[in-house]
C-alpha positions in Angstrom: 2.1 21.2 11.9 -0.5 18.5 11.4 -3.5 20.8 10.3 -1.1 22.4 7.6 0.0 19.2 6.3 -3.6 18.2 6.3 -4.7 21.3 4.4 -2.4 21.8 2.1 -1.9 17.9 1.1 -5.0 16.8 0.5 -6.9 16.0 -2.8 -10.9 15.0 -2.9 -10.3 11.6 -2.1 -8.2 12.7 1.4 -4.6 13.1 2.5 -1.6 13.1 0.1 1.0 12.4 2.5 4.6 13.4 1.8 7.4 10.2 2.5 9.1 12.3 4.9 6.5 12.7 7.5 4.0 9.8 6.6 2.9 8.0 9.7 3.2 4.6 7.3 4.7 4.8 4.2 3.4 1.7 2.8 -0.5 0.7 3.0 0.0 -3.3 2.5 -3.6 -4.7 1.4 -4.5 -8.6 1.1 -7.5 -9.3 -1.0 -8.4 -13.0 -0.6 -8.3 -15.7 1.4 -6.3 -18.1 -0.6 -3.1 -19.6 1.2 -0.9 -18.7 -1.7 -2.2 -14.9 -1.1 -2.0 -14.5 2.7 1.6 -16.3 2.8 2.9 -13.6 -0.2 1.3 -10.9 1.9 2.5 -12.2 4.9 6.1 -12.4 3.6 6.0 -9.4 2.7 4.7 -7.5 5.6 8.0 -9.0 7.4 10.3 -8.3 5.0 9.4 -4.8 4.5 9.3 -4.4 8.1 13.0 -6.0 8.5 14.3 -3.7 6.0 13.0 -0.5 8.5 10.1 0.4 6.7 6.6 1.7 8.2 3.8 -0.7 6.7 0.0 -0.4 7.9 -1.2 -4.1 6.9 -4.8 -4.3 5.7 -5.9 -8.1 6.1 -10.0 -7.2 7.2 -12.2 -8.8 5.9 -13.8 -6.3 3.7 -14.2 -5.6 0.2 -11.8 -4.5 -2.0 -13.1 -0.9 -2.9 -13.8 -0.1 0.9 -9.8 -1.3 1.4 -8.7 1.1 -1.7 -10.8 4.2 -0.4 -9.4 3.6 2.8 -5.9 3.8 1.7 -6.9 7.1 0.0 -8.7 8.2 2.7 -5.7 7.9 5.0 -3.1 9.2 2.0 -0.3 7.1 2.8 2.1 7.3 0.3 2.6 3.8 -1.1 -0.6 1.5 -1.7 0.5 -2.1 -2.1 -2.1 -4.9 -3.1 -1.1 -8.6 -2.8 -4.3 -10.6 -4.5 -4.7 -13.6 -6.6 -5.5 -11.2 -9.7 -2.1 -9.1 -9.4 0.0 -12.6 -9.1 -1.5 -13.9 -12.1 -0.5 -10.8 -14.1 2.8 -11.2 -12.7 3.0 -9.7 -9.1 2.1 -7.5 -6.7 0.3 -4.1 -7.3 1.9 -1.3 -6.8 0.3 2.6 -6.4 1.8 6.0 -6.0 -1.1 7.6 -4.0 0.5 11.1 -5.2 -0.1 10.1 -8.8 -2.5 7.4 -8.9 -0.2 5.7 -11.4 -0.8 1.7 -11.5 1.6 -1.4 -12.3 2.4 -4.9 -11.5 5.9 -5.5 -10.1 7.8 -8.2 -9.0 8.7 -8.5 -4.9 12.2 -7.4 -6.3 11.0 -4.5 -7.9 9.0 -3.4 -5.3 11.8 -3.9 -2.7 14.0 -1.5 -5.0 11.5 1.1 -5.7 10.5 1.1 -1.7 13.7 0.7 0.1 
């Protein structure tokens, strides 16, 4: 079954898991080591998990581009990025793996979309 999913549900960047069968629903990326960014990402991770959302939390000390490339390769349906830049724009960056649309959402809007 996994082979069929990988063959039929992928693009040039990697897998594109449907929500129903994805090993994780959210790929949470933290960019930066500032106290506010770390706290916000950690709290979002805890809140999503408490609400039953499977989350892969990428808090590695790695370049943002490498984290984004890994997220696309793995094909997890929803990519969420907590960073100082997104905070300055008013929230948290959300990207749908299926269509690649990028938006900046408040934490409440993000939770409403994912839960």
